[in-house]
N, C-alpha and C positions, 0 to 999 in steps of 0.2 A: 879578658880584659882589654883586649884591642878594640872591641865593639865601644865598650864605655870611653876611652879616651878618644875613639877618632871620631864620635857622635857627638862628644863636648866640643871638640875643637870645630867641628862643622857648625854647631850651635852658635860657637863664639863667634865664628867668620859671618853667619847670618846677622847677628846682633851687631857688628860692625858696619852693616849698611844702614846707615842714617837716612832718614826720610827728610830732614830738615836740610841736609848737605846736599844730597842728590836732586832735590827738588830747586834748592839754591841753586844749584849750577845752571838750571835751565832757565832760572830768572836772572843770572848775573850777579847773586849775591852770597855772601857766606854771613849767616847771621851769629856767627861767634865774634864777627867784629861790630855787633850792634846790640844795643840794649843792656842785658845782663853779661852777656857774650857766651851765652849757655846754649847747645845745639839742640834744646829738646822742645816740646809742643809750646810751653807757656811762654818762651821768648819768641816763637815764631808768631804766636797770636798777636803779641805785643807790637812787634816790629812789622810783620808781613801782612796782617789781617788773617781774618777766619777762614778763608778758602784755602789758602796755603797751608793753616796751621791743620786743616782739616786732614788734607794730603798728608801731612807730617804724621798725625794720629794714625792713619790707614796704613802707612808702611812702618811703623815702629811698633805696632798692635800684631800686623799682620804676620810679621817675620817671627815674633812670638808664639803666635798661632801655628806657624809652620814647624818651629823648632821644637816644641813641645808636642804638640797635636799629631805632627806627622813622623818626624826624624826618630824617636826611641822605637817605634814599632816597622822602620822601614828595613826591609832585606837589601842591603846595599851589596853591590859586586863586590866580591873580594873582602868581605867583612862577614856578612852573614848575621844570624841571630845567636848569639851565644849562651846557652842554658844557664850558664854558671852565675851570669850577670842577673842582679834583682833587677826586677821592671821598674819597681819603683824609684829606687835609687838613681837608675838611669834616667828616668824622667825629670826627676829634681835636678839633677847634675846638667841636663841640657837646659832646663828652666833657668839656672843659676848663669850657666855659661852665656845665654844670649842676653841676659841683662849686663854683664858684665862686659860683653862686646860692644853693648849700646854706650857704656859708660867710657870704656877706652877702646875705641875702634882702632884696628891695626890699618884700616884703610884712611884715616883721617888723624894721624899722628897721635893716636890714642887721646884725643881731644872729643868726647862725646858729649851726650845729653846726661840727665840726672838719674834716669831709668825708670820713670815712673810708668809711662805709656807702656812700655816693654812687659814692665812686671804685670802689669793689669792683664796684659795678653796673655802670659803665662798662667797666672792665676785663673783666667776665663777657662782653661783646658784642666788645670789641675783640679779646681775645686770651685765651679762657677757660683756656687751659692755665697762663697766667701767675699763675693763682690758687693754684696749687700752691706755688711758692717762697714767695709772698706769705705764705699761711696757716702755712705750716711754718715760717718765720723768726718769723712773729708768736707762733705757739704756744711753740717752744723757748724765745724771749725771755721770754715770759711765765711760764712754768715755770720759769726760772732766776733770774729776777729778782722776779716779781711786778708788774712795771709795764705796764700796758695800753698806755699810751701809748707807751712806748719800743718795745714789739711793734709797734706801728702804723707807727711811723717806721721801724724799720729793715726791717720788710715791705715796707712801699712803696718803699724804696731799693733792693729785688732789682729794681724794675721795668725801670728802663734798662739793668741789666746785662742782664737776661733778654732784651730787646729788641734788644739790640747783638749777641748770641750768636745769638739765634733765627731774628731777621729784619734782618740788617745792610743789607739793601737798602732797607728801609721807613724812611726819615728820620723822616716825620711820627710814627710810633710811638716812635723814639727820642726825638726833641724832646718828646712828649708825656710819657714817663716821666720826663725830666729835670726838666721843669717841675712837674709833680705831685709828684713825690718831693719836691722844695724847698718846695713849696707846703706840704704836709702836716707839713715839719717846722716851718715857719712858724706853721702854725695850732696846732700842739701846744708852742710856746716857754712858756707857762705851766706846762706838765708838766715841761718842763727846770728851769724856775726851782725847782718844788717839789721836783724830784728832787735839784737841788743843795743845797735848805736841809733836805731830810731829812724833808719833812711830806707826800710824794705818796702817796696811796691805793694800797693793792697787792690785786690780786685772789688773796687768800689761798687760796680752793679751787684755782687752778692752781697757785700758787706752791709747787714742790716743795722748795726750798731755805731756806723759811720757818724760823724759830727754832722748836724744840721745846719 
C-alpha cells in the first residue's frame, strides 16, 4: 500500500502546480484577483488573452498526462512496484489526486481552479475515446446556452455513462467517472448560483441562440 499512498501524494503535488498562477507570476498578475476570481483556463482567457490561456491549458493538461500516463507505472527508488496493488485502482487514484490537487493546491493556499482541463488530461490517458462525447456535449451545450460552466458539467456527466456502456467490467473507471463528475459539479457551484441569478457570463462567440 506504500506505493498507492506515495504515488497518490505525488499526483496531488503535481496537480498543485497551477499553470495560471506560475505563468501569472512571470507576468506579475494573480488572476484570482481578476474576473471570476478562478485560477482556471476560462478566467485566464477572459482576463489575460488566448496566448496566456493556451499556456495555462498546456500546463494543466500536461501535469495530468504525467500523473496518469507515467506515474502509476514508474518504478520509483525505495518504493518499487507492489504486486498487491491493483494497477487500475492505482491509475484512477492518481487521476483523481491530480484533479483534487489542481482544485486545492497546497502551493497556493488551497485556492485553485475548477479541475476541468486537468480532468480532460487524465481522461485522455485513461480512455481517450471518452473525450468524444465529453467535448461533443460541451460544445452543443455552449452553442445552445452560451454557458461554458454548464457545458463543462454536462460534458463531464457523460463519463460515468460512457464507462458503464463501454467498459462495464472495469469498476475503477466507473467509480472514477461518478466521483469526478460529482466533483466537477461541486467545483462549479458558483456558476450554478450565477446562472440562477441571471448574471453568469456567456461565451457569445459560440452561443448560436443569443439575442440578435
